[in-house]
C-alpha positions in Angstrom: 0.6 16.4 9.0 -2.2 16.7 6.5 -0.6 18.2 3.4 3.0 18.4 4.7 5.6 15.9 5.9 7.5 15.8 9.1 11.2 15.8 9.0 11.4 12.6 11.1 9.1 10.7 8.8 11.1 11.8 5.8 14.4 10.9 7.4 13.1 7.4 8.2 11.9 6.7 4.7 15.2 7.9 3.3 17.2 5.7 5.6 15.1 2.7 4.7 15.8 3.1 1.0 19.5 3.7 1.6 20.0 0.9 4.1 17.9 -1.8 2.4 18.9 -1.2 -1.1 21.5 -4.0 -1.1 24.6 -2.9 -2.9 22.9 -0.2 -4.9 23.8 3.4 -4.2 22.8 6.8 -5.6 25.7 6.6 -8.0 25.2 3.1 -9.4 21.5 2.6 -9.3 19.6 3.0 -12.5 16.7 1.6 -14.6 19.2 -0.7 -16.2 20.3 -2.5 -13.0 22.3 -5.6 -13.6 23.8 -8.2 -11.3 21.6 -7.3 -8.4 19.7 -10.5 -8.3 20.7 -14.1 -7.8 21.0 -15.5 -11.3 20.9 -19.1 -9.9 17.2 -18.5 -9.1 16.4 -18.4 -12.9 14.7 -19.5 -14.9 11.6 -19.3 -12.7 7.9 -19.6 -13.1 5.6 -17.4 -10.9 1.9 -18.5 -10.9 -1.0 -16.1 -10.5 -4.8 -16.1 -10.8 -4.4 -14.9 -14.4 -1.7 -17.3 -15.5 2.0 -18.1 -15.2 4.9 -15.7 -15.6 8.0 -17.5 -17.0 11.1 -15.4 -16.3 14.2 -16.7 -18.0 16.9 -14.6 -16.3 17.4 -11.7 -13.8 15.2 -8.9 -15.1 16.9 -5.6 -15.5 14.1 -3.4 -16.9 11.3 -3.5 -14.4 7.8 -2.1 -14.9 5.2 -2.0 -12.1 1.5 -1.6 -11.9 -1.1 -1.3 -9.1 0.0 -0.4 -5.5 3.1 -1.3 -3.6 5.2 -3.0 -6.3 6.9 0.3 -7.2 7.8 0.9 -3.6 9.1 -2.6 -3.1 11.3 -2.4 -6.2 12.7 1.0 -5.1 13.3 -0.3 -1.6 15.4 -3.1 -3.2 17.6 -0.5 -4.7 16.3 -0.6 -8.3 14.7 2.2 -10.3 11.9 0.8 -12.5 11.6 1.8 -16.1 7.9 2.4 -15.8 5.5 3.0 -12.8 1.8 3.8 -12.6 0.8 7.4 -12.1 -0.5 8.4 -8.7 -3.4 10.7 -9.5 -4.5 11.1 -5.9 -1.5 11.9 -3.8 1.1 12.5 -6.5 0.5 16.2 -7.2 1.4 17.8 -10.5 4.2 15.3 -11.1 1.8 12.3 -10.5 4.4 10.7 -8.2 3.8 10.1 -4.5 6.2 12.0 -2.2 7.7 8.9 -0.7 8.3 7.5 -4.2 10.0 10.7 -5.3 12.2 10.7 -2.2 13.4 7.1 -3.1 14.0 8.1 -6.7 16.0 11.1 -5.6 18.0 8.9 -3.2 18.8 6.2 -5.8 19.4 8.5 -8.8 19.5 7.1 -12.3 17.0 7.6 -15.2 13.5 8.7 -14.1 10.8 6.1 -14.8 8.1 6.6 -17.4 4.8 7.4 -15.7 2.1 5.0 -17.0 -1.4 6.7 -17.0 -3.4 5.2 -14.2 -6.3 7.7 -14.3 -8.9 5.0 -15.2 -7.0 2.1 -13.6 -6.8 0.6 -17.1 -3.3 -0.4 -18.3 -2.3 1.0 -21.7 -0.4 -2.0 -23.0 1.0 0.1 -25.9 2.3 2.7 -23.4 3.9 -0.1 -21.3 5.5 -1.9 -24.2 7.1 1.3 -25.4 9.3 1.2 -22.2 10.8 -2.2 -23.3 10.3 -3.9 -19.9 11.7 -7.4 -19.0 8.8 -8.0 -16.6 5.6 -6.4 -15.3 5.2 -6.7 -11.6 1.5 -6.2 -10.5 0.7 -8.4 -7.5 -1.6 -5.9 -5.8 -3.6 -4.4 -8.7 -6.8 -4.6 -10.7 -5.1 -6.1 -13.8 -7.6 -7.8 -16.1 -7.2 -11.1 -17.9 -7.3 -9.3 -21.2 -4.4 -7.0 -20.1 -2.4 -9.9 -18.7 -2.9 -11.9 -22.0 -2.0 -9.0 -24.2 1.3 -8.2 -22.4 2.2 -11.8 -22.1 1.6 -12.3 -25.8 4.1 -9.5 -26.5 6.7 -11.6 -24.8 6.7 -9.8 -21.4 6.1 -12.0 -18.3 3.4 -10.6 -16.0 3.4 -11.3 -12.3 -0.2 -10.7 -11.2 -2.1 -11.4 -8.0 -2.2 -14.9 -6.6 -5.9 -15.1 -5.8 -8.0 -12.0 -6.5 -7.6 -8.4 -7.6 -6.7 -6.0 -4.9 -6.4 -8.8 -2.3 -2.7 -9.6 -2.0 -1.4 -9.0 1.5 1.1 -6.2 1.5 3.9 -8.4 2.8 3.4 -10.8 -0.1 3.8 -7.9 -2.5 7.3 -7.4 -1.1 8.1 -11.1 -1.0 7.0 -11.8 -4.6 8.8 -8.7 -5.9 12.0 -10.0 -4.2 11.5 -13.4 -5.8 11.0 -12.0 -9.3 14.2 -9.9 -9.0 16.2 -12.8 -7.5 16.5 -10.8 -4.2 14.6 -13.0 -1.8 17.0 -12.4 1.1 16.9 -8.6 0.6 13.1 -8.6 0.5 13.1 -10.6 3.8 15.4 -8.1 5.3 13.1 -5.3 4.4 10.1 -7.1 5.9 12.1 -7.9 9.1 12.9 -4.3 9.5 9.3 -3.2 9.0 8.0 -5.8 11.4 10.4 -4.6 14.0 9.1 -1.1 13.6 5.5 -2.2 13.9 6.2 -4.5 16.8 8.0 -1.6 18.6 4.9 0.7 18.0 2.6 -2.0 19.3 4.8 -2.5 22.4 4.8 1.2 23.1 0.9 1.1 22.9 -0.2 -2.0 24.8 -3.7 -0.6 25.0 -4.1 -1.4 21.3 -4.1 -5.2 22.0 -7.5 -6.6 21.8 -9.2 -3.3 21.2 -11.8 -3.7 18.4 -11.5 -1.4 15.4 -13.4 -0.6 12.2 -12.4 1.6 9.2 -15.5 3.3 7.8 -15.5 6.3 5.5 -18.1 8.5 3.8 -17.8 9.4 0.2 -20.5 11.7 -1.2 -23.1 10.0 1.0 -22.0 6.4 0.4 -20.5 4.7 3.4 -17.6 2.2 2.8 -16.4 -0.2 5.4 -12.9 -1.8 4.9 -12.6 -5.5 5.4 -9.8 -7.5 7.1 -8.3 -8.4 3.7 -7.5 -4.7 3.1 -3.9 -3.8 3.8 -5.0 -0.8 5.8 -6.9 -3.1 8.2 -4.0 -5.6 8.2 -1.6 -3.0 9.6 -4.1 -2.1 12.4 -4.3 -5.8 13.3 -0.5 -6.0 13.3 -0.5 -3.2 15.9 -2.7 -5.3 18.1 -6.2 -4.2 17.2 -8.9 -6.7 16.2 -11.6 -6.3 13.6 -15.0 -5.7 15.2 -17.4 -8.6 14.7 -19.9 -6.2 12.9 -17.4 -5.6 10.1 -17.5 -9.2 8.8 -21.2 -9.4 9.5 -21.9 -6.4 7.3 -19.8 -7.8 4.4 -22.0 -8.1 1.4 -19.4 -9.8 -0.8 -19.3 -7.0 -3.3 -15.5 -6.6 -3.1 -12.5 -8.3 -1.7 -11.5 -5.3 0.4 -14.5 -3.2 1.2 -18.3 -3.3 1.6 -20.8 -0.5 1.4 -23.1 0.0 4.4 -26.5 1.6 4.3 -27.1 4.5 6.8 -29.6 2.4 8.7 -27.0 -0.2 9.4 -24.2 2.1 10.6 -25.1 1.3 14.2 -23.9 -2.3 13.6 -20.4 -1.1 13.3 -19.7 -2.2 16.9 -16.0 -1.2 17.2 -14.4 0.3 20.3 -12.4 2.6 18.0 -12.9 3.7 14.4 -10.3 5.0 12.0 -11.5 7.2 9.2 -9.8 9.3 6.5 -10.9 12.4 4.5 -9.4 15.0 2.2 -9.7 18.0 4.5 -10.4 19.0 8.1 -13.6 20.7 7.0 -14.9 17.5 5.5 -14.0 15.6 8.6 -15.8 18.0 10.9 -18.9 17.8 8.7 -18.8 14.0 8.6 -18.3 13.4 12.3 -21.1 15.8 13.3 -23.6 14.4 10.7 -26.6 12.5 12.0 -25.6 9.4 10.0 -22.1 9.2 11.4 -23.4 9.7 14.9 -25.2 6.3 14.4 -21.7 4.7 14.7 -21.2 4.1 18.5 -17.5 5.0 18.4 -18.2 8.2 16.6 -20.8 9.1 19.1 -18.4 8.5 22.0 -15.6 10.4 20.3 -13.3 7.3 19.9 -12.2 8.3 16.4 -8.7 8.4 14.9 -8.5 10.3 11.6 -6.1 10.9 8.8 -6.6 14.1 6.9 -5.2 15.0 3.5 -4.4 13.0 0.4 -0.8 12.1 1.4 -1.8 10.7 4.7 -4.7 8.7 3.2 -2.5 7.2 0.5 0.3 6.4 3.0 -2.1 4.4 5.2 -1.9 1.5 2.7 1.5 -0.1 3.9 4.5 -0.5 1.6 8.2 -0.4 2.4 8.1 3.3 1.8 4.8 4.4 3.2 4.9 2.5 6.5 7.9 4.4 8.0 6.4 7.6 6.6 2.9 7.2 8.3 3.5 5.0 11.3 4.4 7.7 13.9 1.3 9.8 13.0 -1.0 6.7 12.8 0.0 5.3 16.2 -0.3 8.8 17.8 -3.9 9.2 16.6 -4.9 5.7 17.4 -3.6 6.1 20.9 -5.7 9.2 21.4 -8.8 7.3 20.2 -8.1 4.3 22.3 -7.7 6.5 25.4 -11.2 7.8 24.8 -12.6 4.3 24.2 -11.1 3.0 27.4 -12.2 5.9 29.5 
């Protein structure tokens, strides 16, 4: 499933959008959604590490930034007026396949694609879409960007504690709160939790098995930390982060740390999950002398995701999780079987 999508995964994602979109349908959903949220919840103030967002009434023109917020808004049955470009897995249209599936399902006016090439928000580009709110709880939004958008009269919902550190479930929860759709957001999470719990129950060997998520990028080794949503979902499936992961944390980022080649043997996980753009790159990496320093790589207890779509889908959202979960659990089961003899 590297650069293509299985029919089952597509069907699941489509059903999720259709079934959890509240009262919105393909015929009535649009970027000018009205009456969807609970007006009694407004006005509301949503606090973040960058400042408060004061939202006076149910927003109808929603802009998103970062990762996950777009998917949460779509899963709630609303088409945003503006979304960030996906310059990694989005292809020529700069829209991830699961996002495009949801847009097709809901119909309505297509959102403006905000340039995300440099991860810097163009405030001018955003304001041209006339949004009522900017939802960016899992993003790298800066204080300057927050202040500039807020000064233009647009409330901004940023991350609660630190950039790129908001748990993926909290992205869904705060998005539901901002839209006055708390119950609908909870329903989405309940459904996703049921899917993950079912996958964990089908693979009891995951429980208590230690795991690490290292990857090599042009000779630099990255190790993802427990705060990263990709690691969160693995722990939800029953895995535990290997002790060496936190011991190697240098504090350089909230969600990853770099590891020198001479320290790779300290990645003491039973299983490793890694991801690369192509099978050729994967084969070269796993047979390299540096990768072989990782005990799980040496023993062959490796689960891998290959291709930009699979890599992007690994970070969970209401749209990506149904899309990737069957493939992810299958490959983790194969690696766990090797680790457990």
